N, C-alpha and C positions, 0 to 999 in steps of 0.2 A: 741797589736789590740781591743780589746773588750771593756776596757776603753775607748780608743779612739771614741770608736763610739758610746759610752754611753752617753760621754762628747758631743759631738755633737748632740744627738739627746734632752738630756738637755737642753742644749740653744740653742736650734732650740724652743723646746716648752716656753722654758722662753720668748724669743724673742715674741712670738704669744701669749702670754698672759699679755704683753704691748699696745697690739692693741685691740681698743673698737670693731670690729667684734667679737674676740672671745669669750668676757664679754656677747656680743650681744646673741650669741649663745648657750653659756650658760643657758643665762636667758631664753632662747626661746626652750631648753630643758629642762629646768625645769619646766617650768610652762605648757608645755605639755603634760609631762610625769606623773605630778599631775594631772592633770584636763580632758586626755581624759577619756573616758568614753561610749564606745562603745558595743553593745551584735554580741556574734559570737565571736569564738576563732579567726579564719582567720583574721577577719578586725582587730584586737587587733594586733595582727602578725603585719598585713601589715604595720598599721601605727608606730608600735615601728620602724619595722625595717626604715622606710624615715623619721621620727623621729631621729631615732640614725644616720645614711649618711649626713643628715642637719648638726647635731652639729659638729659632726665628718668637714667635709667641713671648715665649720665654725669656727674650730679649726686650723687645717692644713694648709688652705691655705692665702697667705699675701697679707696684704692691695695694692691697689696700682695698678698700669700696669706701665714699665720703658718702657720706647720707645727708 
């Protein structure tokens, strides 16, 4: 059962890698994480959390809407 679940997860992520939005999210995540320079630990943590959330959503969500 565990290997089936892992295979399904791997298939899901491989399909996401074929979408342009996934690569755009990865690029945005890299650019944002490399160029964020703010003072204050809380501000840095908050920005990092928001950035990580947006990257995760960009990778996990499918493109297009089914009608």
